[in-house]
N, C-alpha and C positions, 0 to 999 in steps of 0.2 A: 229400144224404144216403148215406153207406156202405150198400151192400147187406149184409145179412146172414148168417151161413153156415146151414147147412142144420141143419133141427134135432136133426138126428144130434150136433151139439156142442153142445146144453140151451139151453138157455131163456134165456140171458145172455150167449154165448161174445164172447169177445176178437171185434173186427171184423178184417176180413182188409187184409192190409197193401201197400202196392205194391212192386215189386221194379224197374218200366224199363216204359215204352212203353204207359204202359196195363191193366196185368197187376196183376192184385193174387191172392194166393194167404191160404191159411189163415197162422195166425201161429204154425203149430208144421211147421217143414218136417224133411227128413231127412237127415244125414251119410252119406255113405261113403268116410273114414277110414280104418277098418278094411276094407275090402275090396283085399283083398292084400296087407294089413301084417302080415308074420308076426310082426315082430319083437315089437311092443307087444302086438298084437289077437291074436297067434296063428293068421292067417287059414289056412285050406286048402282045396285045390280041389273038396275035397266039400261044402262048405255052399253052393257057388253053389246049387243048388235051393233050401234055404231062406232066402236072399239074393232069392232071384226071389219064392217063397214071400210075404216079406217086402215087398219093394216092390210084390206083385201085390196084398197086404191094403188097401194104403195107398191104391193106386188106386181098389179097389171103394166106398170111399168116395165119397160126390158131394161133392167138394171138388177146387178144385186147390193141388195142395202144391208147394212147393220143394224141390228137391234140390240138395245143395251134393255139388260133385266137386271135384280137383285133377288136372294135369295130373301130377303126384309122385305123388298117392297109389298107394302100391302098391310093397314093397321090392325093390330089386335089378331079378334080371331081371322081376318083377311089375310095374314102377314102368308106371304108364297101365292097370293094372287096371281100376280102379273108375270108368274111363272107360269104359272098352269095355264091362263088366258093364251098366254103366246104360244103358247104347247100347242093349244086345242088347235088355234088359228092358224097353225104352220102344218098342224097334220091334219088341217081339213084343206087344205090350199091344192088347187093347182099348179103352182110355182112354188114348191117348198124352196129348190137350192134357191132360190133369189134371197132367200131369209136367212142372214147370216147372224146365230146368236152369240153373244158373250154374257155373260151372268158374275154376279160377282156375290164374294160369299161373306155375309158381314161378319167381322170381327169381334164376336161376343167373348165377355170376359170367360162364359165357361168353354169357350175352343179354345184348350191349352195343349195340345198336342195333334201333332202332324195327321195324327189319324183324322181328329174330329173334325180338318178340314176335308178331308178325304169324303168320310162319312156323310158332310154336309154337302157337299159334289154332288155326290152318288142320290141324295133325298133329292135337290134340285131336276137331275135327271129324269127320276121318275115321275116328278112333275110337268116335267114338259115331253113324257114319254117318247123319250133318246135317251140312246146309249152312248153317245158321243156327241161331244159342244164341240166347236171351234174354237171356243175362245173361254176361260175360265178368269175371273181377276179376284184381286185382293179389293175389298171394298174402303177401306180404309188400313193407311198402318198404324199399328201399336205403341208408335213409338213414342206419342205425344201421351199416351196415358196408362200406358201396361208394358212396357218394356221390354220386360223380361217374354212376352208374350210372342213379338217378333220372331223368333230362331221356327217357332213351330207351326206361323204362318206359311214364311218362306220354305219350311220345310213339307210342309201340307196342298200346298199349288203345285210341287215340284211332282210331290205324288199323282195328284191327280192328272198330270202330264203322262209318269213312266207308271200308270195304271189302264192312258189308255181310255182317259176318263175325257181329256181335252186334249187339241190338238195343237194349243198353247195356253201359256198364261200371259196375265198383265197384271198390272197395278192398278190404283186409284188414289188422287189427296198425296201421291208424294212428290216432295219436292226435288232438287236437283241432288242433294248431297245423300238423302234417302236410296233417292233411285239409281246413285251408282254402285250403293253397296250391293242392294238385293240383285240388278243386273250383273254381278259380278257370279255375287252366290250361284245363282241360274246358269250362266255360261260354263262356271266349271264346274258344274251338276249334270250338262249338255241339255237344257232344257230353256226352249226359247221364250225369250219374254217380248214382249212383241207390241203392247200398248202401253200408255201412262193417262188414264180420264183425270180430267182437273176441270177446274171452275174456271171459264173462259167470255168472255163477255164487255163492251164498251166500255159496264162497270166494274169489270175485274178482269184486269189486266196483270196480274201477280207473276202469268207462268209466262209473258211477255218481260216484268222487270226483276223479274228473279234469274233467269236463265234456262231456265228449264227448257224452253223451247229448244233453245241449241243445243242444249243434254242432249234431250231426246234426238235430235240428227245427229250429233255424237257416235250416239249408242246403236241407232237404227231402230229406235222406240215411233211406234206411230204415236203423237200426240194424238186425244181425243178432247175435244171441246163439247164439256155440258152447261147447259144454264144461258145459252146465248143471248136469250132474251130476257134474262134478268128475273125468271119469275115469270114475265110479262110486261115488265115497266117497259120495254123499247117497241111493243108490239105499236104502240100512238094508239090504244085502242079504251084509256086509261085516263082518270086525270082526278085530283081531289073532291070532285063531284060524283065521281063514279068508279067506284073500287071494288077491286073482291070481296068476299065475305070470307072472314076465318082471317089467319093468322098472314095472310098474303094483303090482307086489307091495312095493316099495321106497317106491315113491311112497303108497301105502294106509296102510302100517307107520310112514312118515312124519303124514303126515295123522289119523290116523284118532284116536290120544290125545286130542287134545284137540277133537274133533268132539262127545263124547257128549249133551253137553246142545244140540246143535244138531239130532242124529240124535233126538233123545227129541222133540224140539218138532217136526220133521217128521211123526214118528208118529202125535202129539195130532191134526195138523191132517188126515191122512189120515185115521186115522178118524175124525173129526168128518165131513169129509165125504164119506168112504164111497171113496176111494181108495189109489192106493199114496203113499211118500214122493216117488218118482220125482215122480210128478202135481205134487205141490204145489211142490217144487225146482224142476220148469218152468214153472207158473202164477207163483212168484216171479220169475223172469226175465221172462215176457209182462209182468206187473207194471207193466215199466218201459217198455213200448212197445217192446221187441222184436221180433222175429222168431225166434223160436228155431230154431235146430238141435240133433238127437237123432241117433246110431247107430240104424243099423236092420240089426240080422242075424237077427231069429226074426219072427214073427206077431205070437206074444203079445208080445212085446216093442213092436211097433207098434202095438197095441188098447192095452196097458197106456200108454204113453206120450200115446195120443189121449185122453184123460181129463181132460188138463190143458186140453184144450179146451170143457169141460164146464161150467164154472165159473170165476169171478173171484175170488181170494183179496180179504175184506175191509181195510182200513185196518189195521184190528187184529191180522189176520192177520200183514200183512206187518211191521208194529212188532214182531210177539211174533217171527218168524223171524230177523228183522235185530239183536233183541238175545242170541238165543242166539247167532247166528254171529259175534256179537262176539267171541267169547273163542277163535274156532277158527283154527290157524293157517291163513294166507291158502295158494292152491293158487301155486306159481312161474308167473309169466308170461310168456305167449311170449316169447323173445329180441328177435326181429322187433319187439313194438309201440314205436311211436313215441312223443314228445309230441307 
């Protein structure tokens, strides 16, 4: 029987999930996409102290959490900023073992050999002040744009494991067909393939419709769902009269008009559960068996989102949310998502 999470998470929380080599984490993890990203998230260096408070708030809870990052996170000269901050915060923490890190290596066109991905992993470790990570992942598959690069990518991540740089490897934005191929390659090589990260929300249910979640279960790969709040559309905090600045505002303007019934249903369930609409949207993604990652920029945001771990949606609530979502315009899929 799997261990239950501490009582902090309520009387019947979702179970912890495996991310590799015997490591289990809470079903809600945290992403660092916004750390260093000025273009989409309006990052400013003055926010670093608040980011650290948010990180410390998560680790103050008596549980082990997954932190997702990537070597491409951070725009322009700030590329790699998310990894650097995460390593700094973990190094200063009184509870570093509660922070399980998975970084993703960008599949840049210049990374054409397995050795180049191994080198990229070593650079990530240097930014984080680590000798080994719990997990290293391919940020996306090369299949859609540079299929000849795919063998180097698979070999490179295998080399990261074989060199002791990572305890396990994973994928991101791989559909069921490509997932089976890389899983078999790594299996034949004795490399543990433990997670596959995909876009998953009430506005992005491709992992459900494509059979990807079933494929993950068959292969023993933990699905990680990112963007469970649709970049913030499902928080209920925005309207056409109150849009975020920058590119996100354009996305919200396109999605919000069709989301009125869904946002209303999220609020109804949230009111009955005494949590926020965000917690309900996250709980829906958790109901699919995924480890769900959300952004963390403030301590208040961390506490609010952790409410999603305090309950499980009933089958009736899941059905009600999905009926409401059926009429909403779907979020654009990641262009690197494969079949």
